[in-house]
C-alpha positions in Angstrom: 118.1 86.4 111.7 116.8 86.0 108.2 120.3 86.8 106.9 121.6 83.8 109.0 118.9 81.6 107.4 119.9 82.7 104.0 123.6 82.0 104.7 122.7 78.5 106.0 120.6 77.8 103.0 123.4 78.7 100.6 125.7 76.3 102.4 123.4 73.3 101.9 124.6 70.9 99.2 122.9 71.4 95.9 120.4 68.8 94.6 121.7 67.7 91.2 118.7 65.5 90.6 117.3 67.0 87.4 115.2 64.0 86.5 111.6 65.2 87.0 109.4 62.3 86.3 106.1 64.1 87.1 104.9 67.3 85.6 103.4 70.1 87.7 100.0 69.4 86.2 100.2 65.7 87.2 101.4 66.6 90.7 98.4 69.0 91.0 96.0 66.3 89.8 97.4 63.8 92.3 97.1 66.4 95.1 93.5 67.1 94.2 92.7 63.4 94.0 93.5 63.2 97.7 90.3 65.0 98.5 88.4 62.0 97.1 89.6 59.8 99.9 87.1 60.5 102.7 89.6 59.7 105.5 92.2 62.1 104.2 89.5 64.7 103.6 88.2 64.4 107.2 91.7 64.7 108.6 92.3 67.8 106.5 89.0 69.2 107.7 90.0 68.6 111.3 93.3 70.3 110.8 91.6 73.2 109.0 88.9 73.6 111.7 91.4 73.4 114.5 93.6 76.0 112.8 90.6 78.2 112.2 89.5 78.0 115.8 93.0 78.7 117.0 93.4 81.7 114.6 90.0 83.1 115.5 90.7 82.9 119.2 94.2 84.4 118.8 92.8 87.2 116.6 90.0 88.0 118.9 92.3 87.9 121.9 93.9 91.3 121.3 90.7 93.4 121.3 89.4 91.2 124.2 92.4 91.9 126.4 92.8 95.5 125.4 89.3 96.4 126.5 87.6 96.3 129.9 88.0 94.6 132.4 91.7 93.9 131.4 92.7 97.1 129.5 96.2 95.6 128.7 98.6 97.4 126.4 100.2 95.9 123.4 103.4 95.0 125.3 101.6 92.8 127.8 99.4 91.2 125.1 102.5 90.5 123.1 104.2 89.0 126.1 101.3 86.6 126.6 102.4 85.0 123.3 105.3 83.4 125.1 102.7 80.9 126.5 103.1 79.3 123.0 106.4 77.8 124.2 104.4 75.2 126.1 102.9 74.0 122.8 106.4 73.7 121.2 107.6 71.6 124.2 104.5 69.3 124.2 104.4 68.6 120.4 107.3 66.0 120.3 105.8 64.3 123.3 102.4 64.2 121.6 104.1 62.6 118.6 105.4 59.8 120.8 101.9 59.4 122.3 100.5 58.9 118.8 102.7 55.9 118.4 101.8 54.6 121.9 98.0 55.4 122.1 97.0 56.1 118.5 96.0 59.2 116.6 92.4 59.2 117.5 93.0 59.4 121.3 95.7 62.0 120.9 93.4 64.1 118.7 90.6 63.9 121.2 92.9 64.9 124.0 94.1 67.9 122.0 90.7 69.0 120.9 89.3 68.6 124.4 92.2 70.7 125.7 91.5 73.5 123.1 87.7 73.5 124.1 88.6 73.8 127.8 91.0 76.6 127.0 88.5 78.6 125.0 85.9 78.2 127.7 88.3 79.2 130.4 89.3 82.4 128.6 85.8 83.3 127.5 83.9 82.9 130.8 86.3 83.9 133.5 87.4 87.5 133.5 90.7 87.2 135.3 94.3 87.2 134.2 94.7 84.2 136.5 92.7 82.2 134.0 93.8 83.9 130.8 97.5 82.7 131.1 96.6 79.1 131.8 93.9 79.3 129.1 96.4 80.5 126.5 98.9 77.9 127.6 96.2 75.2 127.2 95.1 76.6 123.8 98.6 76.4 122.4 99.2 73.0 124.1 96.0 71.6 122.7 96.7 72.7 119.2 100.2 71.3 119.3 99.0 68.0 120.8 96.5 67.6 118.0 98.8 68.5 115.1 101.1 65.4 115.1 98.0 63.2 115.4 96.4 64.8 112.4 99.5 64.6 110.4 100.0 60.9 111.1 
């Protein structure tokens, strides 16, 4: 698969634009100055906290599901990762909802969905709730991402 990516990258047209108007140092300074804008900082913080919550949940999920009462093996736990497809499918729709309803409402919907998912997986000890919980987790994160980026 990576070989295919490499071949496709080599086939892309070369960028002959060698006129670099900004130095690396100036680009770095401009990037750091973004943190001075409180709105941008808050959005970056929302994205960071959302990613941290998602990553923490996904990391904790393996020991959680491999222990009692589930005692799942690595194959089943890995297979549960396919619930992430739901998030991939919802993300473009969420992007359209940002245009229609605004970033704030879409972000609230995504964050509320993530909170519900974590609660569902944490308090109910049944696979019947783990699969929908994981689906909601991925969906909520991928709903929120387009809104944060816009």
